[in-house]
C-alpha positions in Angstrom: 17.4 76.3 63.6 21.1 75.1 63.1 22.0 76.8 66.4 19.6 75.2 67.9 20.3 71.4 66.7 24.2 72.4 67.6 23.7 73.1 71.1 21.1 70.1 71.8 23.5 68.2 70.4 26.3 69.6 72.5 24.2 69.6 75.4 23.4 65.4 75.0 27.1 65.3 74.4 27.8 66.9 78.0 25.0 64.8 79.4 26.4 61.6 78.1 30.3 62.4 79.5 29.3 62.9 82.8 26.1 60.8 83.7 27.3 57.5 84.9 25.0 54.5 85.5 25.6 53.5 89.1 24.6 49.7 90.0 25.3 47.3 92.9 28.6 45.3 92.8 27.9 41.6 91.9 30.7 40.7 94.4 30.8 43.8 97.3 33.8 44.5 98.9 34.5 44.5 102.9 37.0 45.6 105.0 37.4 44.5 108.8 39.7 45.7 111.1 40.0 44.0 114.3 42.9 44.4 117.6 43.9 41.1 118.8 45.8 41.6 122.1 48.1 44.8 120.9 47.8 43.7 117.2 45.8 45.6 114.6 44.7 43.1 112.1 42.9 44.5 108.8 41.2 42.2 106.1 40.0 43.5 102.7 38.4 41.2 100.3 35.3 40.6 97.9 32.1 38.6 98.5 30.7 36.9 95.5 27.4 35.0 96.2 26.0 31.3 95.4 23.3 32.5 93.0 22.1 29.0 92.8 25.5 27.4 91.7 27.7 24.4 93.2 30.4 26.3 94.7 33.2 24.0 96.1 33.9 21.4 93.4 32.3 23.3 90.7 32.5 27.2 90.8 35.6 26.8 93.0 37.6 23.4 91.6 38.9 21.3 94.3 42.7 21.1 94.2 43.4 24.2 92.3 44.5 27.9 93.9 41.7 30.0 94.2 41.6 33.9 95.0 39.6 33.5 97.9 36.9 35.9 97.1 36.6 37.8 94.3 38.1 40.4 92.0 41.4 41.8 93.7 43.2 39.3 95.8 42.2 39.3 99.3 44.4 41.2 101.6 45.3 41.0 105.4 47.8 43.1 107.4 49.3 42.7 110.5 50.5 45.7 112.4 53.1 43.6 114.6 54.6 39.8 114.0 52.2 37.2 114.3 52.6 33.2 114.1 50.5 31.2 111.6 51.1 27.5 111.3 53.9 27.6 113.5 55.6 30.0 111.5 56.2 33.8 111.8 54.9 36.2 109.9 56.2 39.6 109.7 54.3 42.7 110.1 52.8 43.7 107.0 50.4 43.0 104.1 49.8 39.7 102.5 47.6 38.4 99.9 45.8 34.8 101.0 45.0 32.1 98.4 43.6 28.9 99.5 43.5 25.3 98.0 40.4 24.1 99.0 39.8 20.3 98.9 36.8 18.0 100.4 38.7 17.3 103.8 40.8 20.6 104.3 42.4 23.6 102.6 45.5 24.7 102.3 46.0 28.6 102.9 48.8 30.4 101.6 50.2 34.0 102.9 51.6 35.7 99.8 53.8 38.4 99.8 52.7 39.8 96.4 49.3 41.9 97.1 49.0 43.5 93.9 47.5 41.1 92.0 43.9 41.1 90.1 42.8 37.6 91.4 45.4 34.9 91.1 49.2 35.8 90.0 49.8 35.5 86.4 52.6 33.7 87.3 52.8 31.6 90.7 56.1 32.2 92.8 56.7 29.8 95.3 59.4 32.2 96.9 56.6 34.7 97.7 54.7 32.2 99.9 55.4 33.1 103.3 53.6 30.8 105.0 51.3 28.0 104.0 48.9 26.0 106.9 46.3 23.1 106.3 43.2 23.6 107.6 40.2 21.3 108.1 36.7 21.8 106.8 34.0 22.0 109.1 30.5 21.0 107.3 27.6 23.4 107.9 23.9 22.3 108.5 22.8 25.4 106.2 24.0 27.2 102.6 26.0 30.2 103.2 24.9 32.5 100.6 27.8 35.1 100.4 31.5 34.2 101.0 32.2 35.2 104.6 35.6 35.8 106.4 35.9 36.7 109.9 38.0 36.8 113.1 36.6 34.3 115.6 37.2 32.7 118.9 39.1 36.0 120.1 41.5 36.2 123.1 44.3 38.2 124.0 46.7 36.0 122.0 45.1 34.1 119.5 42.1 34.3 116.8 41.1 31.9 114.3 40.5 33.7 110.8 36.9 32.0 109.4 36.3 31.3 105.8 32.9 30.5 105.0 30.7 29.6 101.9 28.0 27.2 100.6 28.1 24.6 103.4 31.9 24.5 104.0 34.1 26.5 107.4 37.8 26.5 107.5 39.2 27.9 110.4 42.8 29.4 110.4 44.6 29.5 113.9 46.7 32.9 114.7 48.7 33.3 117.5 49.5 36.7 118.5 53.0 37.9 120.6 50.7 39.6 123.3 52.4 38.2 126.7 55.7 39.2 125.2 54.9 42.9 123.9 53.0 43.4 127.1 56.1 42.0 129.2 58.4 44.5 126.9 56.3 47.2 127.4 55.9 46.5 131.3 60.0 46.2 131.5 60.4 49.5 129.5 57.9 51.6 132.0 59.2 49.9 135.2 62.7 50.9 134.1 61.9 54.4 133.5 62.4 56.9 130.7 64.8 56.1 128.0 67.7 58.4 127.0 65.4 59.7 124.1 62.6 60.3 126.7 64.8 62.8 128.8 66.2 64.0 125.3 63.0 64.9 124.0 61.6 66.3 127.3 64.9 68.6 127.6 64.4 69.9 123.9 60.8 70.7 124.6 61.5 72.7 127.7 64.0 74.4 126.0 62.0 75.4 122.8 58.9 75.8 125.0 60.7 78.1 127.2 59.8 76.3 130.5 61.8 75.5 133.5 65.6 75.9 131.7 67.1 73.9 134.7 64.9 71.0 134.7 66.1 70.8 131.0 69.6 71.0 132.0 69.3 67.8 134.0 67.1 66.0 131.9 69.6 66.5 128.7 72.8 65.6 131.2 70.9 62.3 132.0 69.8 61.8 128.1 73.7 62.0 127.3 74.8 60.0 130.3 72.7 57.3 129.6 72.9 57.1 125.7 75.6 54.4 124.8 76.8 56.0 121.9 77.7 59.7 121.8 75.5 61.5 119.4 76.2 65.1 118.1 72.7 66.4 117.9 72.2 65.6 121.7 75.6 67.6 122.6 74.4 70.4 120.2 70.8 70.5 122.3 73.0 70.5 125.3 75.3 73.4 124.2 71.9 75.8 123.6 70.4 74.4 127.2 73.4 75.5 128.9 73.8 78.8 127.1 70.3 79.7 128.0 70.7 78.6 131.6 73.8 81.3 131.5 76.3 78.7 131.9 78.6 79.6 128.8 81.6 77.8 129.7 79.1 74.4 129.7 77.6 75.7 126.2 81.2 76.0 124.7 82.4 72.7 125.9 79.3 70.8 124.6 79.3 72.6 121.4 83.0 71.6 120.6 82.0 67.9 121.5 79.0 68.1 119.2 81.5 70.2 116.5 84.0 67.0 116.4 81.6 64.2 116.5 79.7 66.2 113.5 83.1 66.2 111.9 83.5 62.6 112.2 79.9 61.9 110.9 80.3 64.2 108.0 77.5 66.3 109.0 77.9 69.4 107.2 74.7 71.4 108.7 75.9 70.5 112.7 79.4 71.6 111.5 78.1 75.0 110.3 75.8 75.4 113.5 78.0 74.7 116.1 80.7 76.8 114.5 78.3 79.7 114.7 77.6 79.4 117.9 81.0 79.2 119.4 82.0 82.3 117.3 79.0 83.9 119.0 79.8 82.6 122.8 83.3 84.1 121.8 85.1 80.5 121.8 86.6 81.1 118.0 
């Protein structure tokens, strides 16, 4: 009987250890991914509900910094630089805090994104941008706090915030035209030194047309503004494979000298080994 009781007790402990009650989150999280022009924007926040409460001027006091949602701080991430409030926000992640008022809100983009709600100590040096946005009254209650990307164009969007009967839009500008123009200029100007270098190395390592690889590595070295020991190293290997031992030795010696200047022991050793194999040392 004692053994049976011990077994049942152990089984009960096991059930209590592994069984976990799951219930809906009172403020469910949401993640929105939006591309504007050529910029990827990700928004992560939690959505509290009204539940019969007065929100602004009540649950969320006027004139005080609010976490802008629930739980961990709301976070927005930009893949490229953007403009908010006439100021540049560098690519990266920011916490969004707000200070609601009756006529407008102050919206803060804060560089520290690792807070549960408001920071324990507010640090003005971490405010990347602060912008004022007008409040637009809504004819109906919005039960759950809602954020969105509204009025999308190729180079702009509004970050929308809605709850209770208030809607706030934060205008954001994107550098799409400059980015597209730079891309056009790059494509129209032809391959870069890195493009030629990558193509040459790929042809070498894949056993493809070695003469094309030779042409491309020469072009890469010609286009590069500063000589690079790794470029000349690949040139020496390509020349050697093409049967041009004299050219391979010349390129390896150049790579060796540059590697010595840079203090790169690996490339010094590689070039010395090749030069010995090719009878130059």
